[in-house]
Structure formats: C-alpha cells, structure tokens
PALUM-852008 format. One line per field, with one value per residue: chain; x, y, z of N, C-alpha, C, CB in turn; residue number from 1; residue in three letters. Coordinates in nm, 3 decimals. Glycine has a CB too. Layout:
<pts>
unit	[A,...]
n_px	[X,...]
n_py	[Y,...]
n_pz	[Z,...]
ca_px	[X,...]
ca_py	[Y,...]
ca_pz	[Z,...]
c_px	[X,...]
c_py	[Y,...]
c_pz	[Z,...]
cb_px	[X,...]
cb_py	[Y,...]
cb_pz	[Z,...]
pos	[NUM,...]
code	[Ala,...]
</pts>
This chain:
<pts>
unit	[A,A,A,A,A,A,A,A,A,A,A,A,A,A,A,A,A,A,A,A,A,A,A,A,A,A,A,A,A,A,A,A,A,A,A,A,A,A,A,A,A,A,A,A,A,A,A,A,A,A,A,A,A,A,A,A,A,A,A,A,A,A,A,A,A,A,A,A,A,A,A,A]
n_px	[-0.191,0.036,-0.105,-0.131,0.130,0.225,0.073,0.133,0.384,0.333,0.287,0.153,-0.126,-0.158,-0.336,-0.347,-0.089,-0.062,-0.222,-0.084,0.141,0.012,-0.036,0.212,0.304,0.153,0.195,0.466,0.451,0.275,0.466,0.722,0.557,0.434,0.726,0.818,1.022,0.946,0.691,0.341,0.033,-0.234,-0.479,-0.333,-0.120,-0.303,-0.478,-0.220,-0.132,-0.382,-0.352,-0.114,-0.176,-0.365,-0.280,-0.074,-0.267,-0.433,-0.187,-0.067,-0.274,-0.362,-0.135,-0.201,-0.377,-0.381,-0.305,-0.585,-0.596,-0.484,-0.512,-0.371]
n_py	[2.041,2.072,2.083,1.833,1.703,1.814,1.726,1.459,1.505,1.522,1.442,1.058,0.912,0.651,0.442,0.454,0.453,0.125,0.052,0.125,-0.021,-0.264,-0.293,-0.235,-0.462,-0.662,-0.591,-0.636,-0.938,-1.041,-0.924,-1.120,-1.375,-1.333,-1.288,-1.512,-1.859,-2.034,-2.235,-2.126,-2.191,-1.980,-1.850,-1.792,-1.627,-1.420,-1.345,-1.291,-1.038,-0.895,-0.805,-0.701,-0.476,-0.384,-0.331,-0.154,0.046,0.105,0.226,0.400,0.550,0.598,0.717,0.964,1.066,1.288,1.447,1.579,1.920,1.945,1.741,1.430]
n_pz	[-0.665,-0.528,-0.220,-0.222,-0.184,0.048,0.204,0.161,0.344,0.580,0.880,0.973,1.111,1.361,1.264,0.979,0.920,0.968,0.823,0.578,0.616,0.602,0.329,0.167,0.235,0.134,-0.156,-0.140,-0.108,-0.295,-0.505,-0.459,-0.568,-0.843,-0.969,-0.919,-0.959,-1.062,-1.204,-1.170,-1.115,-1.303,-1.176,-0.975,-1.002,-1.137,-0.935,-0.756,-0.856,-0.878,-0.601,-0.605,-0.679,-0.546,-0.307,-0.345,-0.390,-0.124,-0.014,-0.093,-0.075,0.227,0.326,0.270,0.477,0.738,1.079,1.280,1.347,1.670,1.770,1.918]
ca_px	[-0.081,0.138,-0.113,-0.156,0.299,0.250,-0.007,0.225,0.520,0.296,0.268,0.049,-0.200,-0.093,-0.452,-0.344,0.028,-0.109,-0.301,0.025,0.197,-0.038,-0.074,0.326,0.317,0.098,0.268,0.585,0.447,0.234,0.604,0.756,0.502,0.457,0.858,0.906,1.165,0.861,0.567,0.266,-0.119,-0.268,-0.528,-0.247,-0.060,-0.394,-0.479,-0.121,-0.159,-0.483,-0.302,-0.038,-0.272,-0.524,-0.128,-0.030,-0.298,-0.393,-0.068,-0.070,-0.374,-0.343,-0.010,-0.251,-0.437,-0.270,-0.398,-0.638,-0.518,-0.549,-0.532,-0.244]
ca_py	[1.913,2.143,2.057,1.683,1.686,1.897,1.637,1.360,1.485,1.575,1.286,0.976,0.855,0.506,0.357,0.487,0.392,0.027,0.018,0.147,-0.132,-0.386,-0.273,-0.310,-0.619,-0.738,-0.583,-0.741,-1.100,-1.015,-0.943,-1.229,-1.422,-1.304,-1.302,-1.645,-1.873,-2.211,-2.246,-2.134,-2.149,-1.870,-1.808,-1.732,-1.512,-1.326,-1.313,-1.170,-0.909,-0.766,-0.784,-0.587,-0.326,-0.322,-0.299,-0.021,0.166,0.101,0.220,0.552,0.606,0.584,0.813,1.105,1.076,1.351,1.394,1.668,1.988,1.980,1.595,1.414]
ca_pz	[-0.667,-0.395,-0.143,-0.212,-0.179,0.157,0.296,0.202,0.409,0.729,1.035,0.946,1.220,1.378,1.195,0.874,0.941,0.965,0.651,0.464,0.609,0.537,0.194,0.163,0.298,0.038,-0.252,-0.120,-0.084,-0.488,-0.596,-0.474,-0.596,-0.979,-1.023,-0.852,-1.078,-1.126,-1.285,-1.139,-1.170,-1.353,-1.109,-0.864,-1.128,-1.176,-0.829,-0.703,-0.994,-0.830,-0.462,-0.581,-0.766,-0.409,-0.207,-0.428,-0.361,-0.001,0.088,-0.104,-0.006,0.329,0.299,0.270,0.565,0.850,1.211,1.283,1.424,1.823,1.830,1.902]
c_px	[0.008,0.082,-0.124,0.026,0.302,0.201,0.060,0.347,0.455,0.301,0.156,-0.012,-0.154,-0.235,-0.382,-0.148,0.013,-0.145,-0.161,0.107,0.163,-0.030,0.072,0.388,0.271,0.123,0.381,0.534,0.371,0.338,0.645,0.676,0.503,0.612,0.903,0.944,1.045,0.724,0.448,0.120,-0.177,-0.345,-0.449,-0.143,-0.210,-0.410,-0.342,-0.077,-0.312,-0.458,-0.157,-0.106,-0.333,-0.390,-0.090,-0.103,-0.356,-0.244,-0.055,-0.169,-0.392,-0.209,-0.118,-0.280,-0.313,-0.362,-0.428,-0.553,-0.605,-0.549,-0.430,-0.188]
c_py	[1.935,2.103,1.899,1.630,1.731,1.782,1.553,1.358,1.530,1.411,1.199,0.944,0.753,0.412,0.313,0.409,0.254,-0.027,0.027,0.025,-0.283,-0.391,-0.291,-0.421,-0.736,-0.690,-0.650,-0.874,-1.124,-1.033,-1.045,-1.337,-1.460,-1.296,-1.460,-1.718,-2.016,-2.147,-2.229,-2.088,-1.978,-1.800,-1.748,-1.642,-1.378,-1.260,-1.207,-1.073,-0.804,-0.735,-0.671,-0.414,-0.277,-0.285,-0.142,0.102,0.195,0.195,0.367,0.620,0.655,0.714,0.914,1.152,1.155,1.380,1.552,1.801,1.967,1.851,1.541,1.337]
c_pz	[-0.559,-0.274,-0.106,-0.175,-0.040,0.267,0.310,0.299,0.522,0.799,0.976,1.071,1.226,1.314,1.070,0.823,0.952,0.881,0.569,0.484,0.595,0.377,0.104,0.150,0.155,-0.128,-0.226,-0.200,-0.276,-0.537,-0.597,-0.575,-0.776,-1.016,-0.968,-0.988,-1.137,-1.188,-1.224,-1.179,-1.217,-1.265,-1.018,-0.882,-1.110,-0.990,-0.694,-0.778,-0.905,-0.674,-0.475,-0.632,-0.582,-0.269,-0.196,-0.376,-0.218,0.041,0.026,-0.061,0.135,0.382,0.345,0.362,0.672,0.996,1.198,1.355,1.566,1.880,1.859,1.772]
cb_px	[0.014,0.145,-0.176,-0.239,0.408,0.164,-0.125,0.266,0.662,0.108,0.187,0.088,-0.328,-0.045,-0.600,-0.390,0.090,-0.164,-0.446,0.119,0.243,-0.185,-0.150,0.355,0.176,-0.047,0.284,0.616,0.301,0.182,0.714,0.765,0.428,0.387,0.963,0.803,1.405,0.799,0.557,0.309,-0.218,-0.323,-0.597,-0.191,-0.055,-0.554,-0.514,-0.007,-0.243,-0.664,-0.259,0.100,-0.479,-0.707,0.028,-0.067,-0.379,-0.383,0.079,-0.061,-0.447,-0.324,0.078,-0.340,-0.504,-0.193,-0.318,-0.749,-0.490,-0.712,-0.592,-0.207]
cb_py	[1.899,2.320,2.131,1.610,1.788,2.054,1.590,1.328,1.563,1.675,1.351,0.861,0.846,0.465,0.446,0.666,0.442,0.022,0.174,0.291,-0.120,-0.403,-0.118,-0.300,-0.639,-0.738,-0.468,-0.778,-1.164,-0.862,-0.878,-1.260,-1.371,-1.174,-1.167,-1.766,-1.935,-2.365,-2.362,-2.120,-2.194,-1.886,-1.874,-1.822,-1.624,-1.410,-1.438,-1.209,-1.030,-0.808,-0.955,-0.629,-0.402,-0.542,-0.378,-0.033,0.204,-0.049,0.087,0.596,0.535,0.433,0.831,1.133,0.938,1.527,1.309,1.623,2.141,2.048,1.502,1.355]
cb_pz	[-0.806,-0.385,-0.126,-0.395,-0.297,0.153,0.267,0.103,0.356,0.743,1.247,0.873,1.219,1.578,1.159,0.882,1.046,1.015,0.575,0.475,0.683,0.580,0.179,0.215,0.461,0.078,-0.287,0.059,0.105,-0.559,-0.571,-0.357,-0.527,-1.012,-0.965,-0.733,-0.985,-0.956,-1.346,-1.072,-1.039,-1.465,-1.084,-0.800,-1.359,-1.271,-0.814,-0.657,-1.219,-0.851,-0.391,-0.662,-0.940,-0.324,-0.289,-0.591,-0.458,0.021,0.076,-0.220,-0.021,0.332,0.124,0.209,0.591,0.781,1.389,1.330,1.367,1.829,1.756,2.014]
pos	[1,2,3,4,5,6,7,8,9,10,11,12,13,14,15,16,17,18,19,20,21,22,23,24,25,26,27,28,29,30,31,32,33,34,35,36,37,38,39,40,41,42,43,44,45,46,47,48,49,50,51,52,53,54,55,56,57,58,59,60,61,62,63,64,65,66,67,68,69,70,71,72]
code	[Unk,Unk,Unk,Unk,Unk,Unk,Unk,Unk,Unk,Unk,Unk,Unk,Unk,Unk,Unk,Unk,Unk,Unk,Unk,Unk,Unk,Unk,Unk,Unk,Unk,Unk,Unk,Unk,Unk,Unk,Unk,Unk,Unk,Unk,Unk,Unk,Unk,Unk,Unk,Unk,Unk,Unk,Unk,Unk,Unk,Unk,Unk,Unk,Unk,Unk,Unk,Unk,Unk,Unk,Unk,Unk,Unk,Unk,Unk,Unk,Unk,Unk,Unk,Unk,Unk,Unk,Unk,Unk,Unk,Unk,Unk,Unk]
</pts>
C-alpha cells in the first residue's frame, strides 16, 4: 500500500496526464447529466453512469504511471 501512495505522488508522464484529464472530463460531464434538474431518458442516465465509472477508473489508473529513471 505504501508503494502505491508513493507512486501516486511522483510525476506523471505527459501521455498519462492527458488520459487522467480526459477521465476527469468524462466524470464531470456524466455528473452534470446525472444531476440535471430535467427528466432525461433512461438510456442517457445509464450511459452517464457508465461514463462516470470509466472516467474515474481511467483517472485513478493513469495517476499511478511514473517516469522511468533516466528518461525526462
């Protein structure tokens, strides 16, 4: 567990930062759809729930990627 926390605190490579940001964007958009004050079709609500989960997982996993030693 200590190794995971240490990895999450180290710098993240550029490619994985883009994946992390895209995951956060997906999570934010799906959160807005899920909390919309208007009635939306059930298919849209279901898809937003799946996107929220996918975005959260992509963000969490991409945050644990670290640069190899010796590479910028």
